[in-house]
C-alpha positions in Angstrom: 155.4 -18.3 -67.3 154.3 -14.9 -65.9 155.3 -13.6 -62.5 152.3 -13.4 -60.1 152.5 -10.3 -58.0 149.6 -11.2 -55.7 150.3 -13.4 -52.7 148.1 -15.2 -50.2 147.0 -12.8 -47.4 146.7 -9.8 -49.8 143.5 -7.8 -50.0 142.3 -7.6 -53.6 139.3 -6.2 -55.6 137.8 -8.0 -58.6 138.1 -5.6 -61.6 136.4 -7.7 -64.3 133.8 -10.4 -64.7 130.7 -11.4 -62.9 132.0 -10.5 -59.5 133.3 -7.1 -60.4 133.7 -4.7 -57.4 133.8 -7.4 -54.7 136.7 -7.3 -52.3 138.3 -10.1 -50.2 141.4 -11.6 -48.8 143.4 -14.1 -51.0 143.4 -17.5 -49.4 145.5 -19.5 -51.9 147.3 -18.8 -55.1 147.7 -21.5 -57.8 150.9 -20.3 -59.6 150.7 -23.0 -62.4 147.1 -22.1 -63.3 147.4 -18.3 -62.8 144.4 -18.4 -60.4 143.7 -17.5 -56.8 140.9 -18.2 -54.3 139.5 -15.1 -52.8 137.4 -15.2 -49.6 133.7 -14.5 -50.4 134.2 -14.2 -54.1 133.1 -16.6 -56.9 131.0 -18.8 -54.7 129.8 -22.0 -56.3 127.4 -24.8 -55.1 129.2 -28.0 -54.3 127.2 -31.2 -53.8 128.5 -33.1 -50.8 128.0 -36.9 -50.7 127.1 -38.1 -47.1 130.2 -39.3 -45.3 131.3 -40.1 -41.7 132.3 -36.5 -41.1 129.1 -35.1 -42.8 126.4 -37.7 -42.4 123.7 -35.4 -43.8 125.5 -34.5 -47.0 123.8 -31.7 -49.0 124.8 -28.6 -51.0 127.7 -26.4 -49.7 128.9 -23.0 -51.0 132.6 -22.9 -51.7 134.9 -20.4 -53.3 136.1 -21.3 -56.8 139.5 -20.0 -58.2 139.4 -16.7 -60.1 141.9 -15.6 -62.7 144.8 -13.4 -61.5 144.2 -10.9 -64.4 140.7 -10.1 -62.9 142.2 -9.1 -59.6 143.8 -5.9 -58.5 145.7 -5.4 -55.2 144.5 -2.8 -52.7 146.8 -0.6 -50.8 146.2 0.4 -47.1 143.9 3.3 -48.2 141.7 0.9 -50.1 142.7 2.0 -53.6 143.6 -0.4 -56.4 147.2 -0.3 -57.4 149.8 -2.1 -59.5 152.7 -3.8 -57.9 156.4 -3.0 -58.3 159.6 -4.4 -56.8 162.6 -2.5 -55.5 165.6 -3.3 -53.3 165.7 -1.4 -49.9 169.0 -2.1 -48.1 169.5 -5.8 -48.7 165.8 -6.8 -49.0 163.6 -7.0 -52.1 160.2 -5.3 -51.2 156.9 -4.9 -53.0 155.6 -1.4 -53.4 152.4 0.3 -54.6 153.0 2.0 -57.9 150.2 4.6 -57.1 151.3 5.7 -53.7 154.9 4.5 -53.8 154.5 2.9 -50.4 155.9 -0.5 -49.3 153.1 -3.1 -49.2 
């Protein structure tokens, strides 16, 4: 099992695939599947059956999971970067390998 260095709440850019270049915030990470749901990226049409909460039914656009390998973390300047870990004091922190700043 690989270590996933992207966490929910991070801003990421898609670096490969159909949605290359799009950016968004990570909503959820599926550690067991190595996938993440990114806001506004990889939208698919989901057919909704009419129900009590949605009596009309219809077709709804929802985000589908995208593989972690196709995502790259953005630092605060908006540049893609790899993630490293180091211990500062008694805390383990993530840092940008490009700018060497704590994320």
